[in-house]
N, C-alpha and C positions, 0 to 999 in steps of 0.2 A: 219120668224115672232117668236115673243118670245110667249110658253104657255103661257093660263093661271095658276095663282096661283092655288095652293093647299096647303092648312093650315094643321099641322101633327102636332099633339097629342106625346108629347115624355115624359117616366120616367125616372125623374135626376137619374143620379147613386148616392150611394153613399152605404157603407163598415163598416158593423161593424166587427174590430177585434174580434174572437172567446174568447181572452185572452188577459189581459193585456193595454185596453186605455177604459175607460171610456166614450170615445165618438163614436158616428156616423160618420164618415168623409166624405165630399164630394167629386167624379169622376168626372171626366172632360167625361165624358159617361152617354148616352141618348139611348133608344129603342122607338123608332115609335108603339105608341099602337094605336091610332084613326087617320084620315086623315077624311078630310069633306073640301066644297067646297067656304065654304065662312067663313070667320073668328069669327065670333059671334055665329055661331054653331060648333063651334073648343074650344072657349074662355068659354061655358058654360058649356061643357064638362069636360074641363078644372080644371074649379072650383070644377065638383060636384066630379075627385077625390082628387082633392085636400082637399076638407071636411071632403071625407072619408080615404084618411091615415094621417091625421093631431087626427083624433079622441082618444082621449086618450092619447097624445100622449106629451112631456116636447120640448119645442125651444131648450132650454137650452142643452139637452141635442144631440146637433146636432153640429157636423164641430167645435169642438175647445173650449179648456175653457180659451177665451177670445170674450168681446161681437164683436169684430170684424168681427168673423166666423159666428155670425147671423144675426148682422143687418151693415146698412151703414148706422145709425145714431150714433155719439156718444154718451157716458152715460149721459149729458146734455140734448141732442137733442132728446134720446130714456123716457127722462123723463119726459120730455113737453107731448111727446105723447101720453104716456098712462093717465098724468092728462088732459089730454083734453077729456077724456071721459070716468072721474071719477074711473081711478086705479091708487092706489094709487103702490107707484115704491117700494122694498123691503128699510126697513129700515138699514142695515147694505148691503155693497156692496167693501168689501175689498177682498172676493176672489169670482171665478169665481160663485161657489158654491153656495152662498149666493140666486143669482138669482135662480138659480137649481131649489135648496130646498123651493125660497120665490114662483116660478110659480105652485109646487105639491102643496101648504100650501092654496093659495086662486086662482087660477084661474077656480076650481069647483064655485067658490060664483059669475063667472062674469055671465050677460046677453048676449044671443047669438051677440050682437052686439059689447058689449064690447071687448068679444075673435076675435070676426073678426077681429076688431080694433088692439087689442095688434098681434095679427099674423103679420097681415100689416106690422105692426112694424119693424117686425122680420126676411125680404122680403128675405134674401139667404138663408131662409131655407124653400127653394122651391123642392118638390115631382114631380112638372110634367111642364109644360112649350109649346109656342104656336111655330113651326117656318113655315114661309113660305116658298114655295118651286116650281119650275116650274111641272105645270102636264103634262109631257115630259114621255116617252118610256126613262127607265132607263139605261145607258150603261153598262158591265158587265164586272168585276174584274176578272182573272186567278187569286190563292193566293195559294203558298205555306205553307202549315201550319207549323210553329214551332214548334222543341221539344225540349226538353230539357232530356240530360242523366241524369236518375235513377240510375240505378248501372250497372253492366256488363253487363247484357242483355236487359234491358229493357228503354226504351225511353219516358217520359210521354207528351201528347202534350199543348199546352199552352194554357189557359185559352181561349184566342181569338186571334184574327188576324194573322198576317202572312207575307210574303214577296209579295209584286204582281209583277207578272208574268208578264203582259201583259192586255192590256184594248179594249174592243168590243162591238160593235156596237150593235152586235146581239144576242141573250141566244144562237142559234145556234153555230154560230161560236164560244161563249165562253164553254159552254161544249165540245167540236169536240177537241179542243184545250189542256181542261182538262182532259180528258181521253187517248189521246195519253201522255201527259207527267204522270199522274199516272201510263201507263201502262211502262214506260221509267225505272221512277224510281225503279219499283218492280221488273224489269228482275233485277236491278243492285243490291239490297237488300238480302245482305246474309239472308239464312231460320231462321237464331238463334238469331235471335233482334226480338226483344215485342214489338208493341207499343200500349199504353196505352190513352182512351181519357174520364178519370172518372171525370177531371175536367175541356174539352172542352165544351165552352156554345154550344146548340144544339145538342151534341151529346148524347142520354139520348140513354142507352140500348146499351152502347159499353164500359162495363166499365170490360169486361171480353178482355186481351190482344190479340193482332190476329199479324198474323206471316206479314212477309214482302210482301211477295206475294197480302196479303189479305189487305193492309193499305192503309188509307185516306193520298196519301202526299199534291193534290191539291185538292182546291176546289172553286164553282164561287160563284162568287157577285154580288147584285146590287147595285148598285152607285149612288145614284140623283143627277139630275143635267140637263145642260142640254148645245149639243154644236150641231154645223150649221151643215148641211146633206156633207159637206166635207170639212171640219177641219183633218186636218191631227195629229194634236196636242191634246193632253188635260194637262190639270195643274186639279191631284187629292190633296184637301185639308183631308192628313193622320195624324191620331192622336195615338201618343203612345201607347202599348197595354200592361194591365194591369194584376197582376199577381193575384193569390185567397187569396193574402194576402195583399193587396191596394197597393203592389208598381207598377213602372215599370216593364216591363217584363226585368230580368236579371240573368244574371248562375253564379254559385258558386263564381266568382271571383270578381262578381259588375260587368259584362262588357252588356254593349248593348245587343242581341240577333237578335237586328231589326225587332223584328215583330211590323207591328203597323194595324191599321183598317184604312180604307177607308172610308171618311165620307160625301167628298161633290165635284161637277167637276167640272173646270170650264168651258171656253173657252179659257181666257188669263190668263198670270201668274197675273196684277195686281190686277185683282178679285178676285183671289188666296190667291196671298199675303196679300190683303186686308183680305177675310173673316179669316185665318188665324193669322193673329196679334189681330182679334178681340176675337178668341177663345181662346187663350196666356193669355188674360188682362180680360176673363173673368174667367179663371178658377183659377187666381191668386188671384182674390176679395172672392174666397170660400176656396182657399184650401191653407195646409202649403206647401212650399218646403221639407221639409223633414216629410212630410209625403207619398210625393210621391216618396222618393230617397233617398235608403238607403248610409251614407253619405258615402262610399265607390267608388261612382257612378261618384265622382268631380274627380274621378283620379290622388287623391294628397294622400300621407301619412299621419299620423293623425297629426303630426307637421307642415307640410303645412296646412291643412286642417285647425288648430285649428287658423296658421296664417292666413289662408284668410279671417275667424271670427272674429279676432281682430280687423283687417281694417274696417269691417261691423261698429266697433263699438258700441255697445248692449251696451243695460239699463243695463244688469246681466253679470253675471258670467257665462261659457259655460262650456259644459260638457268637457271630457277629452275621448275618444278614438272613437269605430264606434257606440257607439251602438243604435240603431234606437229609441227606445223608449226615452230616455233618449235626445234625441234633440228633435222630435218631442213634449218631453213635456215641455221641457226650451223655445222652440219658440214660444210655446203658450203663457206661461203666460210673453214672450217680447213684446206681441203685441199693449197693450195699453199705451205703451213710446216710441216707434219707428216712425219713418216717414216712411212715401210713399217710396223715395232715396232707405231708407233702405230695407225693403222690396225687391225690386228689385234687390239690390244687392245680398240678400241671394239666391236667385232667379238663378239672376247669378251663384252661384256652380256649379250649374249645366246644363252651357249655349251650352253645349257638347248635351244635350240633350231634345231637346226641344219638349214640348208635343204635339205641329201639327207643321208637313212641307208640306211644296206642293212638288210635286213629278211629271214631265212632265210626258208622256209616251204617244208611237206613236199611234194609234187610227189603229186599226184594221178590216178591212171589216168582213172577215170569219173567 
């Protein structure tokens, strides 16, 4: 028998680069902030949080330098949407910055209803959402934390995620397995290594490097979802982990570090793959592939990468080299003149690195 649903309010992920990017970019991440047993209460809480997050903000500084990243409406339909509430759109719209400057100049003159209407039309700039989940006891995964080598003696824990090692029904079984794996790894690690967690989410106070015999290599995480009592296998939808710079986790050579974040657990593969596909499609509607992936992650040389981009037939001349900033800015400028098929082809440059995947795992009872 399925559990009754609960409604989870989540804070959606946004990343502001410390320098080199005027825009706060959307990430495919989300953090639960509250749970309710009915949708109306959850939605009321979401709207309250959303209103607080919007206060004093300019929606045109979020997403990227194209209306594609702020609204599902094209330019003409956004015009009509604004005029319906007596809001005059900007006179000049040759540059995306015209919209940004227009908002700064006039938004403070609108009444509350007009301001809400304008934000409603800019539907891709959202800070919170509500999802429905089963109100079931979560399963647990044991995850190996990913570390990247910083120098000869130091390794830094990745910001989030890791490699899933086991799926457990009980907290007790997961904790026992995690403790055993940590003990084994510590015994086999040389004392001269130092491990740091300064960028790791949830590790406040771990700024001082730890020796190998004190290091946390494995941790236990809850995974929302529902499994039948005697299910032998579960299907985990997992997300690529992101580093502090807003890119998927990769090493200095552009290679995948294999760090993932568990998102949801399903009892059957079809449901898991449907959820995976839904998450991928949603992420592609609000993100740029050149925001998530450094160009070298395509696994091509600079010449080969240029040839692959040429095959997309973009409307503007493309950059040379592997400068992430140049590719990101170029792709923003292309948005008003490309087709959905061209957008999909750009994401397919990184087809070996899907944002979401399905991992089948054996369910352990103890």
